ROKOL-983605 format. One record per atom (N, C-alpha, C): residue in three letters; x, y, z. Coordinates in steps of 0.1 Angstrom, whole numbers, plus 5000, padded with zeros to 4 digits. Example, Ala and Ser with C-alpha at 12.3 -4.5 7.8 and 13.67 -1.06 7.14 Angstrom:
% ROKOL-983605
Ala513249435078;Ala512349555078;Ala513249675078;Ser512849785071;Ser513749895071;Ser512950005079;
***
This chain:
% ROKOL-983605
Met892438878268;Met892639038267;Met893739048257;Glu893039188251;Glu893939248240;Glu894439388241;Trp895839408241;Trp896439558241;Trp896639608230;Phe896239738229;Phe896939828214;Phe896939948215;Cys897540028207;Cys897540118208;Cys896440228199;Leu896240318205;Leu895140438193;Leu895640528195;Pro896140608183;Pro896640708178;Pro895640838180;Ala896240968186;Ala895741088185;Ala894941128179;Gly893941148183;Gly892441218172;Gly891641088165;Gln891840958170;Gln891240878164;Gln890140798175;Val888840778166;Val887540678176;Val888140598185;Leu887840568190;Leu887440428202;Leu886040398199;Phe884740438199;Phe883640408193;Phe883040538194;Glu881740558187;Glu881040638184;Glu879540628194;Glu879140748195;Glu877740738202;Glu876740668196;Gly876040608204;Gly875140478194;Gly875640338193;Asp876940338193;Asp877340208190;Asp876940088198;Asp876939978192;Asp876939878203;Asp878139838214;Ala878239848224;Ala878939788237;Ala879139658234;Asp880739618235;Asp880639468230;Asp882139468235;Ala882739548245;Ala883739538253;Ala884339608264;Phe885139618273;Phe885839658283;Phe886739698283;Tyr886939868280;Tyr888339908280;Tyr888839928293;Leu890339928292;Leu891040048306;Leu892140088298;Val892440228303;Val893240298298;Val894540288304;Arg895940238297;Arg897040238303;Arg897940348304;Ser897940418294;Ser898540538291;Ser898140648283;Gly898240788282;Gly897340878272;Gly896340938278;Ala895640988272;Ala894341048274;Ala893641028264;Leu892041048270;Leu890841018262;Leu889941138260;Ala889341158255;Ala887941238256;Ala886441188255;Ala885641218264;Ala884441178254;Ala883841278253;Phe882841268242;Phe882141348235;Phe880241328238;Arg879341418237;Arg878341368238;Arg877141478227;Asn876441428213;Asn875741528209;Asn875141658220;Gly875441798215;Gly875241878225;Gly874441998224;Ala874042058234;Ala872942188234;Ala873442308228;Leu874542308222;Leu875142438218;Leu875842428204;Asn875042348193;Asn874742338182;Asn876242258177;Arg877242198190;Arg878842138187;Arg878442028200;Pro879541898194;Pro879341838205;Pro879641878221;Asp878941828228;Asp879641908242;Asp880541768246;Leu881841848255;Leu882841738261;Leu882241738271;Ile882141568275;Ile881341538290;Ile883041528299;Gly884041498294;Gly884841468301;Gly886541428297;Tyr887541428304;Tyr888841308299;Tyr888641168308;Ile889241118301;Ile889440988308;Ile891240948305;Arg891440898318;Arg893040908321;Arg893640788324;Ala895040738325;Ala895740618331;Ala895240578342;Gly894440448342;Gly894040378348;Gly892740328350;Glu891840468341;Glu890040478343;Glu889640398335;Pro888540288334;Pro888140248327;Pro886740318313;Val886540268303;Val886040328294;Val884840208286;Gly883640258289;Gly882740188280;Gly881940078294;Glu881940068304;Glu881740008317;Glu880340018315;Met879840118314;Met878240158320;Met877340108310;Ser877540118298;Ser877040078288;Ser876939918284;Leu878239838287;Leu878139728287;Leu877739658303;Leu877539728311;Leu876739628323;Leu875339668320;Asp875039778311;Asp873339808312;Asp873039738299;Glu873739698289;Glu873539628276;Glu872739728271;Ser873239838267;Ser872839948258;Ser874039988251;Pro873340098242;Pro874440178233;Pro875440248240;His876540308234;His877240388240;His876440508240;Ser876640578250;Ser875640718255;Ser876640818249;Ala878040798246;Ala878840918241;Ala879840828230;Ser880840968222;Ser881840888215;Ser883140928220;Val883940858220;Val885140828229;Val886540858220;Tyr887240998221;Tyr888541008205;Tyr889440998217;Ala890640958209;Ala892340978216;Ala892841138216;Leu893141158229;Leu893741318231;Leu894841288227;Arg895241218231;Arg897041138228;Arg897041028223;Asp898241018218;Asp898440888217;Asp898640798229;Ser897640688231;Ser897040628242;Ser897540478241;Glu897840428251;Glu897540278251;Glu896340248259;Leu895540118251;Leu894740068261;Leu894539898259;Val893839858269;Val893639718270;Val892139708268;Arg891439588260;Arg890539568251;Arg890039418257;Met889039398268;Met888239268271;Met887339258267;Pro886939148259;Pro885739128253;Pro884639118263;Lys883339138258;Lys882239138266;Lys882038978271;Ala882138868267;Ala882038748274;Ala883038738284;Ser884538788284;Ser885638768295;Ser885238848304;Phe884838958302;Phe884339038312;Phe883239018322;Asp882438938314;Asp881438888323;Asp881838778331;Arg883038698324;Arg883038618331;Arg883938628347;Leu885038758345;Leu885338798357;Leu884738858366;Thr883538948363;Thr883139008371;Thr882338908382;Arg881938828375;Arg881238698383;Arg881838678392;Lys883038608385;Lys884238588398;Lys884938658408;His884738768408;His885338878416;His884638968418;Ala883638988426;Ala882739038435;Ala883539188437;Ser884839208438;Ser885439298446;Ser885239438435;Leu885539348422;Leu885439408410;Leu884539498407;Met883239428405;Met881939498403;Met881639608414;Arg882139578427;Arg881839698438;Arg882939818434;Glu883939818432;Glu884839938424;Glu884139998412;Leu883739918401;Leu882939968390;Leu881640048396;Ala880939978404;Ala879640038409;Ala880340198416;Arg881140198424;Arg881540308429;Arg881840438419;Met882840358408;Met883440508399;Met882240538392;Met881040428388;Met880040458381;Met879240588387;Leu878940568398;Leu877940668408;Leu878940788410;Ala880240808411;Ala880840898416;Ala880740988400;Arg880740948384;Arg880240968371;Arg879141038375;Met878140988379;Met876541028371;Met876341118385;Arg877241158396;Arg876541258406;Arg877441388400;Gly876741458392;Gly877341598388;Gly878241668401;His877641678411;His878241758417;His879341708426;Glu879741568423;Glu881241528427;Glu881841538418;Arg882241588409;Arg882841598393;Arg884541508401;Arg885241398392;Arg886441398397;Arg887341458389;Thr888041478400;Thr889441548393;Thr889941528380;Gly890241388381;Gly890541328365;Gly889741368354;Ser888641398356;Ser887941448342;Ser887841548336;Asp888741638340;Asp888841788340;Asp890041838331;Pro889941918323;Pro891441948319;Pro892142018324;Lys893441948331;Lys894742038335;Lys895842068326;Val895942018313;Val897042058305;Val896542138294;Phe896942258296;Phe896842378285;Phe897642408278;Ala897642418263;Ala898842488255;Ala898242628248;Leu899042708254;Leu899042848253;Leu900042888243;Val899242898230;Val899942908216;Val899943058212;Ser900743158211;Ser901143278207;Ser900943308195;Thr900143368182;Thr900043388174;Thr901443488165;Ser901643538175;Ser902443688173;Ser903543648179;Pro905043628174;Pro906443658183;Pro906543798194;Thr905243888192;Thr905344028198;Thr904643978213;Ile904043908213;Ile903043828231;Ile903943788236;Asp904043848242;Asp904843808261;Asp904043668266;Leu904243558264;Leu903543438265;Leu904143388283;Ala905743398284;Ala906243408298;Ala905143518306;Phe904943648305;Phe904443728314;Phe902843678315;Arg902243638303;Arg900943598303;Arg900643448312;Ala901443378309;Ala901643268320;Ala901943258333;Gly902943378339;Gly902943388351;Gly902043458357;Glu901043568351;Glu899743638356;Glu898743538360;Leu898443428350;Leu897643328349;Leu897843178364;Lys899543168369;Lys899943088377;Lys899443158392;Asp899943298389;Asp899843418401;Asp898043348407;Ala897043388398;Ala895943388400;Ala895243258405;Leu896043138398;Leu895642998401;Leu895843008415;Ser897043028413;Ser897643038432;Ser897243088439;Arg896143188438;Arg895143268451;Arg893643168447;Leu893543098441;Leu892442968440;Leu892442848448;Gly894342838452;Gly894542748461;Gly895442608450;Leu895642648438;Leu896042528426;Leu897542568425;Thr897942468420;Thr899242478421;Thr899442418403;Thr900642558394;Thr900742538386;Thr902342518377;Ala902242458369;Ala903542428360;Ala903942488351;Ile904342578346;Ile904742638331;Ile906042568323;Cys906042498317;Cys906742448308;Cys906542518293;Asp908142568287;Asp908142638277;Asp909042598265;Glu909542648257;Glu910642508244;Glu911442498250;Ser911742558264;Ser913142448269;Ser912642338273;Cys911442258275;Cys911142108280;Cys910742078266;Ser910942118254;Ser910842058241;Ser911541918242;Glu912641878245;Glu913641798248;Glu913041668253;Trp912341708268;Trp911741658282;Trp911241488273;Ser911241378283;Ser910441308275;Ser909141278281;Gly908441168275;Gly907141198281;Gly906941178292;Gln907741068298;Gln907741048312;Gln907641168323;Lys908641248319;Lys909141348324;Lys907941418326;Leu907341448314;Leu906041538310;Leu904841488324;Asp904541348320;Asp903741278327;Asp903841278346;Ala904941318349;Ala905241338361;Ala905041468364;Leu905041548359;Leu904841698357;Leu903541718359;Glu902541658353;Glu901041648352;Glu900541588365;Ile901341458371;Ile900841438383;Ile901041508394;Glu902241588396;Glu902741658405;Glu901641778409;His901341838396;His900941948400;His899241948393;Asp898142068398;Asp897042108395;Asp896542108378;Ile897442208374;Ile897742258362;Ile898742258354;Val898642268342;Val899942248335;Val899942348322;Leu901142458321;Leu900642558311;Leu901242518303;Leu901542478290;Leu902642488280;Leu902542598270;Thr903642668270;Thr903642788265;Thr904742778250;Ala903942838237;Ala904742778229;Ala904342918216;Arg905342948208;Arg905043018198;Arg904742938185;Met903542998179;Met903242928167;Met904542898157;Gly905543008155;Gly906642978145;Gly907842848151;Asp907442818165;Asp908542738164;Asp907642618166;His907642578152;His906842438147;His906942288158;Thr908542268161;Thr908342148170;Thr907942148182;Trp908242248191;Trp907842258202;Trp906142278204;Ala905842348192;Ala904442388195;Ala903542268187;Arg903942188181;Arg903142108176;Arg903441978186;Arg904141978195;Arg904341898205;Arg903541898219;Ala903442068220;Ala902542138231;Ala901442068233;Met900342128216;Met899542138214;Met898741988212;Gly899741868209;Gly899541748212;Gly899241688223;Arg899841738233;Arg899641658247;Arg898541728254;Ala898641878252;Ala896841948258;Ala895941878258;Asp894841908269;Asp893741888270;Asp892842018264;Arg893442128263;Arg892642238257;Arg893942308251;Met893342398242;Met894042488239;Met893642618239;Trp894842728241;Trp893942858241;Trp895242918233;Leu894742978222;Leu895343078212;Leu895343208213;Phe896543268218;Phe896943398222;Phe897043498210;Ala896043578206;Ala895943668196;Ala895843818198;Arg896343888190;Arg896244078191;Arg895344098186;Ala894744208194;Ala893444278187;Ala893544378174;Asp895244418178;Asp896044538168;Asp896544438154;Ala895844298153;Ala896644228143;Ala895544138134;His895844098124;His895144028115;His895243878113;Pro894043778115;Pro894943648116;Pro895043608101;Ser896143528104;Ser896743458091;Ser895943368087;Val895943288073;Val894743198069;Val895643108062;Pro896043018063;Pro895242918075;Pro895942948089;Leu895342928098;Leu895842998110;Leu896442878118;Leu895942788119;Leu896542638123;Leu897142548113;Pro898242448114;Pro898942378109;Pro897742318098;Glu898042238089;Glu897142198078;Glu896942068088;Asp897741988094;Asp897241848104;Asp897041878117;Pro895841958121;Pro895842008135;Pro895941898147;Ser896141948158;Ser896441888170;Ser895341768169;Pro894941678180;Pro893941678184;Pro892941768190;Ala893241838199;Ala892341958207;Ala892142028194;Ala892642068191;Ala891842148175;Ala891042108170;Lys891641958164;Lys890641878158;Lys889141848163;Leu889341828172;Leu888141788185;Leu887541918189;Lys887942038185;Lys887742188189;Lys887542198204;Leu888342148210;Leu888642188222;Leu889742298221;Leu889442398219;Leu890242538212;Leu889642678217;Asp889942788223;Asp889242918222;Asp890442978221;Val889843118216;Val890843218216;Val890943338229;Val892043368229;Val892143478240;Val892743598232;Leu892043718235;Leu892543798224;Leu892743928232;Leu894143988233;Leu895144088240;Leu894144238236;His894344308243;His893744448240;His895044518247;Phe895844628240;Phe896844668247;Phe896344828247;Gly896744918256;Gly896245038256;Gly896745118252;Gly895745218244;Gly896345328232;Gly896545288219;Val896145128215;Val896345098203;Val895145038198;Ser894645068188;Ser893344998181;Ser893144928179;Ala892244848179;Ala891644738173;Ala891644698155;Val892344648147;Val891844648134;Val891344518130;Val890444468138;Val890244348133;Val889244318144;Arg887344278138;Arg886844178146;Arg886944088154;Pro886844088165;Pro886943968171;Pro886443838169;Gln885143858161;Gln884943718155;Gln885643678145;Glu886243758136;Glu887143698125;Glu888343618131;Trp888543668141;Trp889643578152;Trp888943418154;Ala887943428162;Ala886943298165;Ala886943228153;Asp886643288143;Asp885943248130;Asp887543168124;Ala888443248122;Ala889643158119;Ala890243048128;Ala890043058136;Ala890442958149;Ala889242818147;Glu888042868145;Glu887042768148;Glu886942748163;Ala886942828167;Ala887242848184;Ala885642828190;Gly885842748201;Gly884542728211;Gly884342858215;Arg884842928225;Arg884643058228;Arg885743148227;Leu885543298231;Leu886443388227;Leu886443468244;Phe887943508246;Phe888043598260;Phe888443698253;His888543818262;His889243928259;His890443938274;Trp891243988272;Trp892244018280;Trp892944148278;Arg892444288286;Arg892544428287;Arg893544448292;Gln894644548287;Gln895444608297;Gln894744708308;Glu893744778307;Glu893144828314;Glu892444738324;Ser892144618326;Ser891544558336;Ser892244398337;Asn893444428335;Asn894144298335;Asn894144178348;Arg893944228359;Arg893644198371;Arg892644118372;Ala891244168365;Ala890044138367;Ala890044018357;Asp890744008342;Asp890443958336;Asp891143808335;Ala892543838343;Ala893043728345;Ala892643648355;Glu892143688365;Glu891143628370;Glu890043538371;His889343618355;His888343538350;His888943438342;Leu889943418333;Leu890543318326;Leu891243208338;Ala891543278347;Ala892343168360;Ala890943058365;Arg889943148366;Arg888343068372;Arg888042978358;Thr888142978348;Thr887942938337;Thr889142788338;Ile889942828335;Ile890942698337;Ile890942588350;Ala890342678358;Ala890142588372;Ala888842538373;Gly888042568361;Gly886442488366;Gly885642578374;Arg886542698381;Arg885642768390;Arg884642888385;Ser884742888371;Ser884043018365;Ser882542978368;Val881843118369;Val880443138374;Val879843158358;Gly878443088355;Gly877943138341;Gly876543178350;Leu875943308345;Leu874443348350;Leu873843308340;Val872743258341;Val871643198333;Val870443268334;Val869343338329;Val868443418330;Val867243378318;Ser865843368325;Ser864943328318;Ser864143438313;Gly862943378303;Gly862043518299;Gly860943498309;Gly860043608306;Gly858943588314;Gly858343768311;Gly858743848301;Gly857943948299;Gly858444078308;Ala857344138317;Ala857844248330;Ala858144198341;Arg858044038340;Arg858643968357;Arg860243968353;Ala860643968341;Ala862043968340;Ala862544078346;Tyr862044178346;Tyr862744298353;Tyr863144248373;Ala862944148374;Ala863944078384;Ala864844028385;His865544008370;His866443978370;His867444108371;Ile867244198371;Ile867944338374;Ile868344328389;Gly867344308396;Gly867744318412;Gly868644188415;Ala868644058408;Ala869043978409;Ala870543998410;Val871344038398;Val872144098392;Val872844198404;Arg872144308408;Arg872944368419;Arg873244348430;Ala872044208434;Ala872344148448;Ala873644058442;Leu873543958433;Leu874743918432;Leu876243998427;Arg876644098426;Arg877444168425;Arg878244218438;Glu877044248445;Glu876844288464;Glu877744178467;Ser877444108465;Ser877943948471;Ser879343918468;Gly879843968458;Gly881043928455;Gly881143828443;Ile880043808437;Ile880043688427;Ile880543748415;Pro881443698405;Pro882143728393;Pro880943668387;Phe880843708372;Phe879843688360;Phe881143628351;Asp881443498344;Asp882343488340;Asp881643428323;Phe880343408323;Phe879443378313;Phe878143368317;Leu877743438304;Leu876543518305;Leu875643408292;Gly873943398299;Gly873143338290;Gly871843358293;Gly871043398283;Gly869643388283;Gly868843368271;Ser867243408278;Ser866143368266;Ser865243478269;Ser864743528253;Ser863443668256;Ser864343748263;Met863343808275;Met863643908280;Met865043918288;Gly865443768293;Gly866143738301;Gly867443808294;Ala867243728280;Ala868443788271;Ala868843928269;Ile867844038269;Ile868344148271;Ile869244188284;Ile868944128294;Ile869544188308;Ile870544108306;Ala870943998301;Ala872143958301;Ala873144018291;Ala872744038283;Ala873744088273;Ala873944278277;Gly873444328285;Gly873344408291;Gly874644438300;Val874544328310;Val875844278321;Val876744268308;Gly876744178299;Gly877944178287;Gly878544288285;Met877744388285;Met877544548276;Met878844608285;Gly878944568298;Gly879744618310;Gly879044748315;Trp877544728319;Trp876544848318;Trp877044818338;Ser876944888344;Ser876744888358;Ser875644888364;Asp875244878375;Asp873944818379;Asp872944938375;Asp873445068381;Asp872145198379;Asp872245198363;Glu873245198354;Glu873045208339;Glu872045108335;Leu871944978339;Leu871244838334;Leu869944918337;Glu869344958350;Glu868244958354;Glu867745158346;Arg868445248344;Arg868245338336;Arg868045318321;Arg868645218317;Arg868345188302;Arg867145058302;Ile867145018310;Ile865644898305;Ile864745038314;Arg864545068323;Arg863445168326;Arg863445238312;Lys864145308309;Lys863945388295;Lys863045338287;Thr863645218284;Thr862945118272;Thr861945048270;Phe861445018284;Phe859644918285;Phe858945018291;Val859545098305;Val858645188314;Val858045338309;Glu858845378306;Glu859045558298;Glu858345548286;Ser858445428274;Ser857745428269;Ser857645288263;Asn856645268255;Asn856145128248;Asn856745088238;Pro858044978235;Pro858144968223;Pro857344898215;Leu856144828220;Leu855644758214;Leu853944788210;Asp854044968207;Asp852845018206;Asp852745038190;Asp853545008181;Asp853645048164;Asp852544928161;Trp851044958163;Trp850144878160;Trp850144868142;Val849544778139;Val849244738121;Val848444628121;Leu847444618112;Leu846244578110;Leu847044408106;Pro847144298118;Pro848144218115;Pro848144128100;Val849044058098;Val849043998088;Val850243898090;Val851243908099;Val852243828107;Val852243838120;Ser852043978121;Ser852444008137;Ser851144178139;Leu851144178152;Leu850244298154;Leu851244418156;Ala852444398159;Ala853344538159;Ala854244518146;Arg854444628143;Arg855244628133;Arg856744608136;Gly857144608149;Gly858544568157;Gly859544698153;His859144838143;His860344908140;His860745018154;Lys859744998162;Lys860445078174;Lys861144968185;Val861144878183;Val861844738189;Val863244748183;Asp863344738172;Asp864444768163;Asp865344888167;Asn864344998168;Asn865145128171;Asn865745118185;Arg865245058194;Arg865445108211;Arg866544978209;Leu866944878201;Leu867844758206;Leu869044858198;Ile869444898186;Ile870145028179;Ile870545088189;Glu869845178195;Glu870245298206;Glu870745228215;His871045128222;His871245048233;His872844948228;Phe872644858218;Phe873544798215;Phe874244808200;Asp873644908194;Asp874244978182;Asp874744858173;Asn875944858169;Asn876644748162;Asn877644648166;Thr877144648180;Thr878244528187;Thr878044418188;Glu879044328187;Glu878844218179;Glu879044088196;Ile878644008193;Ile878143918203;Ile879943898208;Ala880843848201;Ala882743838202;Ala882743958210;Asp882144118209;Asp883044188214;Asp882544218229;Leu881544138233;Leu881144148247;Leu882144138257;Ser882344168269;Ser883344118280;Ser883543998284;Arg882443958284;Arg882543798286;Arg881543698278;Pro881943558274;Pro881343498266;Pro879843518268;Phe879043508261;Phe877643528258;Phe876943438249;Phe875543398252;Phe874743368244;Phe873443338247;Cys872543338236;Cys870443388234;Cys870643278231;Leu868943248232;Leu868343148223;Leu866843218219;Ser867243158206;Ser865743158199;Ser865143008193;Ser863743038189;Ser862842898188;Ser863142908169;Asn863842818164;Asn863542798151;Asn862142708145;Leu861342798141;Leu860142698139;Leu860642648124;Ala861442678118;Ala861542588104;Ala862442458112;Asn863142428119;Asn863342268120;Asn862642228136;Gly861742308145;Gly861342288154;Gly862542238167;Lys863542348165;Lys864642318177;Lys864842468180;Pro865542458190;Pro866242568198;Pro867242628194;Tyr867742758186;Tyr868742818182;Tyr869442918189;Val871042868191;Val871542898197;Val872243008192;His872043138195;His873143258190;His874343278199;Arg875543258188;Arg876943288197;Arg877943368188;Arg877243398180;Arg877843528172;Arg876943618161;Gly877743728154;Gly876543808151;Gly876243908157;Arg875844028156;Arg875744138161;Arg874644108174;Val874744178183;Val874044148196;Val872544178195;Arg872444278187;Arg870944378186;Arg870244248176;Asp870744158166;Asp870344058160;Asp869743968167;Ala870543888177;Ala870243828181;Ala869443828192;Leu869043958198;Leu868243948207;Leu867044008199;Arg866844048187;Arg865644068184;Arg864843968178;Ala865943828176;Ala864943698175;Ala864843648184;Ser865443648198;Ser865343578210;Ser863643648218;Ile863243788213;Ile862043838218;Ile860643858211;Ala860843788200;Ala860043758187;Ala858443698188;Ile858143728199;Ile856843648204;Ile856343628194;Pro855743508187;Pro854543478176;Pro853343568177;Gly853243608168;Gly852243698168;Gly852243848174;Leu852843868181;Leu853444028184;Leu854344078177;Leu855444018176;Leu856644078166;Leu856844018155;Pro857344058141;Pro857543998135;Pro858543878137;Pro858743758130;Pro859843678132;Pro860843728125;Val861943678128;Val863243728122;Val863343588112;Val863643628099;Val863843508090;Val865743518083;Gln866143428088;Gln867443418082;Gln868143348076;Asn868543298065;Asn869243128058;Asn868143048060;Gly867043108056;Gly865442968056;Gly865442918069;Asp865843008080;Asp865242958094;Asp864143058095;Ile863143068107;Ile862343118109;Ile862143128124;Leu862743248130;Leu863343238145;Leu862243348149;Val862043278163;Val860843348169;Val861243328185;Asp860343408194;Asp861043398209;Asp861643288213;Gly862943318220;Gly863343148228;Gly862443098238;Ala861643148243;Ala860843088255;Ala859942978248;Val859642968233;Val858542918231;Val859042748235;Phe860342748229;Phe860942588232;Phe861742548247;Thr862542718248;Thr863642728260;Thr863442838268;Asn862742868277;Asn862942958282;Asn863643008294;Phe864542878299;Phe865342858308;Phe866442808311;Pro867342838296;Pro868642768292;Pro869542728300;Ala869642668313;Ala870942668323;Ala871742538313;Arg870942408308;Arg871342348304;Arg872442378291;Glu872142468284;Glu872742498276;Glu874442598281;Met873842678293;Met874842718300;Met875842618299;Lys875042528311;Lys876142408316;Lys877142368305;Ala876642358296;Ala877742318283;Ala878642398275;Phe878742548286;Phe879642618276;Phe881042638288;His880342618298;His881642618312;His881942488317;Arg882942488327;Arg882742358335;Arg882542408354;Gly881942568350;Gly882042598369;Gly880742608371;Ala880342668380;Ala878742678386;Ala877942738374;Val876742728379;Val875642798370;Val874442828381;Val874442998379;Val873343048389;Val872843108378;Gly871443048381;Gly870343048375;Gly869243178383;Val868243258371;Val867243318378;Val866243298369;Asp864943198377;Asp863943178366;Asp862643268372;Val861943308363;Val860843388365;Val859143308358;Thr859843188354;Thr858843118345;Thr857943058353;Arg856543128352;Arg855543068362;Arg854043038354;Ala853142928357;Ala852042878349;Ala851342998350;Glu851343058361;Glu850443218360;Glu850743308350;Gly849543398350;Gly849943548342;Gly849143588334;Leu847943528336;Leu846543608329;Leu845443648336;Asn844943718333;Asn843843798342;Asn842343758334;Pro841643668341;Pro840643608336;Pro839843758329;Asp839343838339;Asp838643938337;Asp838843988322;Asp840044008319;Asp840444068307;Asp839944008294;Phe839143848296;Phe838843788289;Phe837243778288;Lys836443828297;Lys835043858300;Lys834243988290;Asn833343908279;Asn833144008272;Asn833744148270;Pro834944088262;Pro836344228256;Pro835244298246;Pro835844448250;Pro835644528239;Pro836044478225;Ser835644578217;Ser836044588202;Ser837544648205;Phe838144648193;Phe839644728191;Phe839444848194;Phe838144908191;Phe838445068186;Phe837945068204;Gly837045028204;Gly836245048222;Gly837445068231;Trp838244928230;Trp839644938238;Trp840445038239;Val840745128228;Val841445228225;Val840845368226;Arg839545368230;Arg839045478233;Arg838845478250;His839245368254;His839245378268;His840345338274;Asn841445278268;Asn842845298270;Asn843945348262;Gly843545378252;Gly844645458245;Gly845445368236;Leu845945478223;Leu847145348217;Leu847945328221;His848945338232;His849745298238;His849745218249;Ser848645158249;Ser848445048262;Ser848244908254;Leu849044808257;Leu848944658252;Leu847844608256;Pro846844538246;Pro845644488244;Pro845844378251;Pro844644298255;Pro844944188265;Pro845744068256;Ile845044088243;Ile845743958233;Ile847143958233;Ala847544038236;Ala849344058235;Ala849543978253;Ser848843988260;Ser849043878271;Ser848943728264;Leu847643718257;Leu847443598253;Leu848343528243;Leu849243608236;Leu849943558229;Leu851043558237;Met851743578245;Met852643578253;Met852743438260;Arg851343428267;Arg851243308270;Arg851243178265;Ala850543208250;Ala850443068243;Ala851643028240;Ala852443158235;Ala853943128233;Ala854543018238;Thr854643038252;Thr855642978261;Thr854642898270;Leu853542848269;Leu852742718275;Leu853442638278;Gly854042568269;Gly854842468268;Gly855742398279;Val856542558280;Val858042578287;Val857642598305;Ala856242698299;Ala855742698316;Ala855042578322;Asp854642518316;Asp853942358322;Asp855042258327;His856242318320;His857642208321;His858642268331;His858342398342;His859142458341;His860242438351;Asn860342338356;Asn861742248362;Asn862742168348;Val862242218339;Val863542158328;Val864442248330;Gly865542218331;Gly866542298335;Gly867242348347;Arg866242348352;Arg866442398366;Arg867542298377;Asp867542188373;Asp868742048375;Asp870042108372;Ala870242188364;Ala871442208358;Ala872042318365;Thr871342398375;Thr871942488384;Thr872742438396;Asp873542528404;Asp874142518415;Asp873542638426;Leu873242738421;Leu872342818428;Leu871242858423;Leu869842838424;Leu868742898415;Leu867542968424;Val867743088420;Val866843198424;Val865343218416;Leu864143158425;Leu862743198419;Leu861943338425;Pro862543428422;Pro861343548423;Pro860143518422;Glu859443588435;Glu857543528435;Glu856943698431;Thr856743708424;Thr855643828423;Thr854343828416;Asp853543928419;Asp851943938414;Asp852143998401;Val853143998397;Val852844068382;Val852844028371;Glu851744098362;Glu851144008353;Glu852544058338;Ile852543938327;Ile853743968322;Ile853744048314;Arg852444148308;Arg852644278300;Arg852444428311;Asp852744398325;Asp852744498332;Asp853744578333;Trp854044638323;Trp855244718320;Trp855644808331;Glu854944868338;Glu854944978351;Glu855244928360;Arg855044818367;Arg855944778377;Arg857344728380;Phe857844868373;Phe859244808373;Phe859944798389;Asp859644938397;Asp860644908410;Asp860344788417;Asp858744778417;Asp858644638423;Asp859044538420;Val859144488413;Val859744388407;Val861244348406;Val862044458404;Val863244458408;Val863844468420;Glu862944508433;Glu863044448442;Glu862744358449;Ala861844278442;Ala861644128447;Ala862544038441;Gly863444068432;Gly864243988428;Gly865344008436;Tyr865744118439;Tyr867044148448;Tyr866744088463;Glu865544128472;Glu865144038481;Glu865343858477;Ala864743838468;Ala865143668464;Ala866243598466;Thr867043688457;Thr868343648455;Thr869043668468;Met869443768477;Met869843778488;Met869043648501;Lys868243628499;Lys867343538507;Lys867943388503;Glu868443348488;Glu868643268485;Glu869943238487;Leu871043328483;Leu872543368492;Leu872943328504;Ser871843348512;Ser872043358528;Ser871843178530;Thr871443098524;Thr871243008528;Thr872342908518;Ser872642928507;Ser873342868499;Ser874742908495;Lys874742998499;Lys876643058495;Lys877742998499;Ala877342958513;Ala878342838516;Ala878842738508;Lys877442688500;Lys877842588492;Lys878742638480;Leu878442738476;Leu878842808461;Leu880542848469;Lys881042868480;Lys882342908485;Lys883042778485;Arg882342668490;Arg883142538491;Arg883842508473;Lys882742548459;Lys882642488450;Lys883442578445;Leu883142698446;Leu884242818435;Leu885442898444;Gly885342868457;Gly886543018462;Gly885743108463;Ile884543158467;Ile883943288466;Ile885043378474;Ala885243338484;Ala886243408498;Ala887343478492;Glu888243378478;Glu889343458471;Glu888343528460;Met887343528456;Met886643638444;Met886443768449;Arg886043768463;Arg885243908468;Arg886243998465;Asp887643978466;Asp888744108466;Asp888444138452;Val888344078440;Val888644058430;Val887544148424;Ala885844158427;Ala884944148422;Ala884844308432;Ala885544318439;Ala885544438446;Ala886144568436;Gln887444508433;Gln888044588425;Gln887844628412;
***
């Protein structure tokens, strides 16, 4: 056996490397990453002292399925494959224990506590930020979730590593608070953190460069978020996205003075791995069901901490992120799709049947120039990139631009072209992005999926009239059957594989309706179907969510 040190930030092995040894962590912490669904590596989990590394690939005789990096200066023991084989043949108890640990890792619903982040560095970018107050608010919110929290400020800067290790063992969460200007303690706090949260003021500009030239492992590995603080009566002087870009942050959170309690609870759930991600599918008029589902979930006291969707579902999720109430969400969607048809600006087709101008105007009316980073909760939506044949994840830029790409049904609306990419409806490749949501946060995924293989009326395609015959009979504002044909053809692949992604949900709602995908007039029926299906699912699954997330504690917060 070989004992060695792995400096913070260094790689132990890369995804795809041959497995030639068994490793055991003696001290420190490692982090495992896999090529991810959000255009950046997915963090699989943390590996702490006493845990093995690389044993699954070694036993399976397959390449490593993830890359592993040292999050802190770590000590490891390495045992070559030949020695490992001899040892496991001689000691059956070792194989049984390894099998037990591997099964626990593969069962996503039995997440091991050690694989989650528990040490957070809260680093202020301004001396006017009261980190003690913010950390205290988070500690109180975590306490209401039943978790113990230790807070260490600059007074802990002289503590030995062993003393800090003991603190981590004794508490569920450790918050290391540091000012960016306190270089010694800030570097040490960032160097020990499983994840970094940079606290910034919305009324200040980010400095360039924002982070030290030699960043901590957490920053180097992109385990970094921005918490943007908003103070009542003080205007923002910078776009939130500028802070996210300066820090190269994975996520951006808002903490507003007027909603201090709700935002503190939201951040605490994120720290604790008890956040709720709402993901909703595309489906044309059937996506009205998401409106009823949102109402039912809110009435049940389930908060939304992360939001995502595809195609028509992306519009509903973005509306929730805008802070629209249930009534406002219904009113805006009804006005846009029921009271008027945004797809009736027909044109002799060159790239599409509709010009798309009415759709653009509707998106401007409801979302204006709001950016994704401005939304009350982290949001993403998907479009499909025909240039490279891959899903495109929208996590920055204007909301309306992202939504315009996500609903661009090929042949019905013009595609969105940007930076050489040709973006069309997200449902072409991924109609229900639950796996992307799973990569966005560590908590529960609540999904509403209206994807169905059916959706066309055969009678529409028997002896069809000419275009002018259709117009004489139905008028210019009624979508002809070719619209349904294009919608169905665009989503055929995902409809025939509609279970893809559903395994990533903790609560799944599947509303049943007899609505055709272009039947925009059936608003009330579909909304009610979504509400009833969600309430029915909650009646059987809510106990599971309570155990996982502590919904009982959240109910009071949601009510406020």
